[in-house]
C-alpha positions in Angstrom: -61.0 -40.9 62.1 -64.5 -40.9 60.8 -67.6 -42.2 62.6 -70.6 -44.3 61.5 -73.7 -45.4 63.3 -75.0 -48.9 62.5 -78.3 -50.5 63.1 -79.2 -54.1 62.2 -82.8 -53.2 63.3 -82.9 -55.9 65.9 -86.4 -56.9 67.0 -85.7 -59.3 69.9 -87.6 -58.9 73.2 -85.9 -56.5 75.6 -83.3 -58.6 77.4 -84.6 -57.6 80.9 -88.4 -56.9 80.5 -89.2 -59.3 77.7 -91.2 -56.6 75.9 -91.0 -56.3 72.1 -91.6 -53.0 70.4 -94.0 -53.0 67.4 -92.2 -53.3 64.1 -93.4 -49.9 62.8 -92.0 -48.3 66.0 -88.6 -50.0 65.7 -88.2 -49.0 62.0 -89.3 -45.4 62.8 -86.7 -45.3 65.6 -83.9 -46.3 63.1 -84.9 -43.4 60.7 -85.2 -40.9 63.5 -81.9 -41.8 65.1 -80.3 -41.5 61.6 -81.6 -38.0 61.3 -80.2 -37.2 64.8 -76.8 -38.7 63.7 -76.6 -36.3 60.9 -77.4 -33.4 63.2 -74.7 -34.5 65.6 -72.0 -34.6 62.9 -71.6 -38.3 62.3 -70.1 -39.1 58.9 -72.2 -42.1 58.0 -75.3 -44.1 59.0 -75.6 -47.8 58.1 -78.5 -50.3 58.0 -77.8 -54.0 58.0 -79.4 -56.8 56.1 -80.8 -59.9 57.8 -83.3 -62.4 56.5 -83.5 -64.7 59.5 -83.8 -64.2 63.3 -85.2 -61.3 65.3 -84.4 -58.6 62.8 -86.4 -56.2 60.6 -83.6 -55.3 58.2 -84.6 -57.5 55.2 -85.1 -54.5 53.0 -82.3 -52.0 53.8 -82.8 -50.0 50.6 -86.3 -49.1 51.7 -85.1 -47.8 55.1 -82.1 -46.0 53.6 -84.5 -44.4 51.1 -86.5 -43.0 54.0 -83.2 -41.7 55.5 -82.2 -40.2 52.2 -85.4 -38.2 52.1 -84.8 -36.9 55.6 -81.1 -36.1 55.4 -78.8 -34.1 53.1 -75.2 -34.7 54.1 -74.6 -38.0 56.0 -73.4 -41.0 53.9 -75.7 -44.0 53.7 -74.0 -47.4 54.0 -75.2 -51.0 54.3 -74.0 -53.4 56.9 -73.9 -55.7 55.0 -75.5 -56.2 51.6 -75.7 -60.0 51.4 -74.5 -60.2 47.8 -74.2 -64.0 47.9 -78.0 -64.6 48.1 -79.1 -61.7 45.9 -79.4 -61.0 42.1 -76.6 -58.6 41.1 -78.9 -57.0 38.5 -81.4 -56.1 41.3 -78.6 -54.9 43.5 -77.3 -52.6 40.7 -80.8 -51.2 40.1 -81.9 -50.7 43.7 -78.7 -49.1 45.0 -78.2 -46.9 41.9 -81.8 -45.7 42.5 -80.9 -44.9 46.1 -77.6 -43.3 45.0 -79.6 -41.0 42.7 -82.2 -40.2 45.4 -79.4 -39.3 47.9 -77.3 -37.4 45.3 -74.3 -39.8 45.5 -74.2 -40.6 49.3 -74.5 -44.4 49.0 -71.7 -46.9 49.7 -72.2 -50.7 50.0 -70.6 -53.0 52.5 -71.0 -56.5 51.1 -70.7 -59.9 52.7 -72.1 -63.4 52.8 -74.1 -62.5 55.9 -73.7 -63.6 59.6 -77.1 -65.3 60.0 -77.4 -69.1 59.4 -80.5 -69.9 57.4 -80.7 -67.4 54.6 -79.1 -69.6 52.0 -81.9 -72.1 52.5 -84.5 -69.3 52.4 -83.3 -68.3 48.9 -82.8 -71.9 47.7 -79.0 -71.7 47.6 -76.3 -74.1 48.6 -74.5 -72.7 51.7 -71.5 -74.8 50.8 -71.0 -72.6 47.7 -71.3 -69.3 49.6 -67.9 -68.0 48.6 -68.3 -69.0 45.0 -71.6 -67.2 45.0 -70.1 -64.1 46.7 -67.2 -63.8 44.2 -69.2 -64.3 41.0 -72.1 -62.1 42.0 -69.8 -59.3 43.2 -67.8 -59.3 40.0 -70.9 -59.1 37.9 -72.1 -56.1 40.0 -68.9 -54.4 39.4 -69.3 -54.7 35.6 -72.9 -53.6 35.7 -72.0 -50.4 37.5 -68.9 -49.7 35.3 -70.1 -50.8 31.9 -73.0 -50.5 29.5 -74.2 -53.1 27.0 -72.8 -55.9 29.2 -72.5 -59.5 27.9 -72.0 -62.0 30.7 -72.2 -65.6 31.4 -71.7 -67.4 34.8 -72.8 -70.3 36.9 -75.4 -68.9 39.3 -77.8 -66.8 37.2 -79.0 -66.7 33.5 -76.6 -65.2 31.0 -76.9 -61.5 30.1 -76.8 -60.1 26.6 -76.3 -56.4 25.8 -77.6 -55.3 29.3 -77.4 -51.8 30.7 -78.9 -51.4 34.1 -80.9 -48.3 34.9 -80.7 -45.9 36.5 -76.9 -45.5 36.3 -75.2 -44.5 39.6 -75.2 -40.8 40.4 -71.6 -40.0 39.9 -69.8 -43.2 39.0 -69.8 -46.6 40.8 -70.4 -46.3 44.6 -67.6 -47.4 46.8 -67.9 -51.0 47.9 -66.4 -52.2 51.2 -66.0 -55.9 52.0 -67.3 -57.0 55.3 -64.9 -59.4 57.1 -65.6 -61.4 60.2 -64.0 -64.9 60.2 -62.6 -65.9 56.8 -59.7 -64.8 54.7 -62.0 -64.9 51.6 -63.4 -61.4 52.0 -60.1 -59.7 52.6 -58.7 -61.5 49.6 -61.6 -60.4 47.4 -61.3 -56.8 48.6 -57.5 -56.8 48.0 -57.9 -58.2 44.5 -60.2 -55.4 43.5 -58.5 -52.6 45.4 -61.6 -52.1 47.6 -61.7 -51.2 51.3 -62.2 -53.7 54.1 -64.8 -53.4 56.9 -63.9 -55.7 59.8 -66.8 -56.7 62.0 -64.8 -56.3 65.2 -68.0 -57.3 67.1 -67.6 -60.6 69.0 -64.1 -62.1 68.7 -60.8 -61.1 70.4 -58.7 -58.4 68.7 -56.2 -60.9 67.4 -58.7 -62.7 65.2 -59.6 -59.5 63.3 -56.0 -58.3 63.2 -55.1 -61.4 61.3 -57.7 -60.7 58.7 -56.6 -57.0 58.3 -53.0 -58.0 58.1 -53.8 -60.5 55.3 -55.8 -57.7 53.5 -53.0 -55.2 53.6 -50.4 -57.7 52.5 -52.5 -58.9 49.5 -53.6 -55.4 48.6 -50.0 -54.4 47.9 -49.3 -57.8 46.3 -52.1 -57.1 43.7 -50.3 -53.9 42.8 -52.5 -51.4 44.6 -51.1 -48.4 46.5 -51.0 -49.3 50.2 -52.1 -45.7 51.0 -55.5 -46.6 49.4 -56.0 -49.7 51.7 -58.8 -48.2 53.8 -60.1 -50.2 56.8 -63.2 -49.7 59.0 -64.0 -51.5 62.2 -67.2 -52.2 64.0 -67.9 -52.6 67.7 -70.1 -54.8 69.9 -72.2 -52.0 71.2 -71.8 -48.6 72.9 -72.7 -47.9 76.5 -71.3 -44.7 78.2 -71.2 -43.9 81.9 -69.4 -41.3 84.0 -66.9 -43.8 85.4 -65.8 -47.4 85.0 -67.6 -48.3 88.3 -70.8 -46.6 87.2 -70.7 -48.5 83.8 -70.4 -51.8 85.5 -73.1 -51.0 88.0 -75.5 -49.5 85.5 -75.1 -51.9 82.6 -74.1 -55.3 84.1 -77.5 -56.8 84.2 -78.4 -55.5 80.7 -75.2 -56.6 79.1 -75.1 -60.1 80.6 -78.8 -60.7 79.9 -78.2 -59.7 76.2 -75.3 -62.2 76.0 -77.6 -65.0 77.3 -80.4 -64.0 75.0 -78.2 -64.1 71.9 -76.3 -67.2 72.7 -76.6 -69.8 69.9 -75.9 -73.3 71.4 -76.0 -75.0 68.0 -73.2 -72.8 66.9 -71.1 -73.0 70.0 -67.4 -73.2 69.1 -67.9 -71.7 65.7 -66.1 -68.4 65.3 -68.1 -65.3 64.9 -71.5 -66.4 66.4 -71.1 -66.3 70.2 -69.1 -63.8 72.2 -66.5 -65.2 74.6 -66.9 -62.1 76.7 -69.8 -63.3 79.0 -69.4 -60.8 81.8 -69.3 -57.0 81.6 -65.9 -56.9 83.1 -64.5 -59.2 80.4 -66.2 -57.1 77.7 -64.7 -53.8 79.1 -61.3 -55.3 79.5 -60.8 -57.4 76.4 -63.9 -57.3 74.2 -64.6 -55.0 71.2 -67.6 -53.5 73.1 -67.3 -49.8 73.8 -68.5 -49.8 77.4 -67.2 -47.5 80.2 -66.3 -43.9 80.8 -65.5 -41.6 77.9 -61.8 -41.9 78.5 -62.0 -45.7 78.6 -63.8 -45.7 75.3 -61.2 -43.3 73.8 -58.4 -45.5 75.0 -60.1 -48.6 73.5 -60.7 -47.1 70.1 -57.1 -45.7 69.9 -55.8 -49.1 71.1 -57.6 -50.8 68.2 -56.3 -48.1 65.9 -52.8 -48.9 66.8 -53.4 -52.5 65.5 -55.9 -51.9 62.7 -54.9 -48.4 61.5 -58.6 -48.0 60.6 -60.1 -44.9 59.1 -63.7 -45.5 60.1 -65.2 -46.5 63.5 -68.7 -47.9 63.5 -70.8 -47.8 66.7 -74.2 -49.2 67.6 -76.6 -47.8 70.2 -79.7 -49.9 69.6 -78.5 -53.4 70.2 -79.2 -53.5 74.0 -82.8 -52.3 73.8 -82.2 -48.7 74.9 -85.2 -46.4 74.2 -84.8 -43.9 71.4 -84.2 -41.0 73.7 -81.3 -42.8 75.4 -79.9 -43.8 72.1 -79.8 -40.2 71.0 -78.3 -39.1 74.4 -75.6 -41.7 73.9 -74.8 -40.5 70.4 -74.6 -36.9 71.6 -72.3 -37.8 74.4 -70.0 -39.8 72.1 -70.0 -36.9 69.6 -69.1 -34.3 72.2 -66.8 -36.2 74.6 -65.2 -39.0 72.5 -65.2 -38.3 68.8 -63.2 -35.0 68.9 -60.3 -36.6 70.8 -60.2 -39.6 68.5 -60.4 -37.5 65.4 -57.5 -35.4 66.6 -55.3 -38.4 67.7 -56.1 -40.6 64.6 -56.8 -38.4 61.6 -58.1 -39.9 58.4 -58.3 -38.8 54.8 -61.4 -41.0 54.1 -64.2 -38.9 52.5 -62.1 -35.7 52.6 -62.6 -33.6 49.5 -60.0 -34.5 46.9 
């Protein structure tokens, strides 16, 4: 298995102290932790995109550009690029520039986005979100694969004889499809033979397993080789302790305060917005959160792998308000005590030299 670190650059007050770090400090933390992730041997680092709520990730290309300049090996992903609200021409230009800057280390994870409100911000009809997503992604594919493109669609002016510049570094970057609650993203990924990135962040395992099963079934139905159906999985946060008892004692207050802080009452009952795992014991036992001893976390990842057969595991260390030093300490412990075991037990060909 391969491993990725993801940051959404959350900027909410600390769940226990109420303090909020300056924006410049939070963004600097993300870059520095990315540099440390490369040093510790992680395969990828991802930055999300949010345009509403307590986040600072509205311009992931800028943050990833800073990371590209400070790193040389680690792959740079998004999590997610909100294709449905953006101009595909601008996406093609921005990420091809980043791909050139990083010498071909860029991959996109696309999605409609998990934050309510960004469709209104960009003057778009949220009821058309899946139509927007499909049309804009298919135009992006053409822009990265073709020159002198002629195109006409519903959601942006027609194009005549367009070649976006710069071109990608070494062919079109790989595009993953982020999937959280709907069969639409797995269907679009399967149609184009693209990989799937399941959020695996809030809901019970069965909800995500259903989406992955649909993806694999449709991937083969569209005529693609099942061996190429790569899957990645997120997690609801990483907190490591020496034992299960210590994890509960050390992190109960922090975890449960964060759940209360992020609860969205206006979206209660809508899948994908509020976690059903309100206590730390529930999160450890049944949630996607990686909380506990190293062995507990190994067992949980491998348990998900039995169901998902995923190639890439994404982890997040900055979602609970841990200071930078503790984030790096957590990443180091994961890299030394957990990752080697999971890599051995669940090997993957993803990103291996061909």
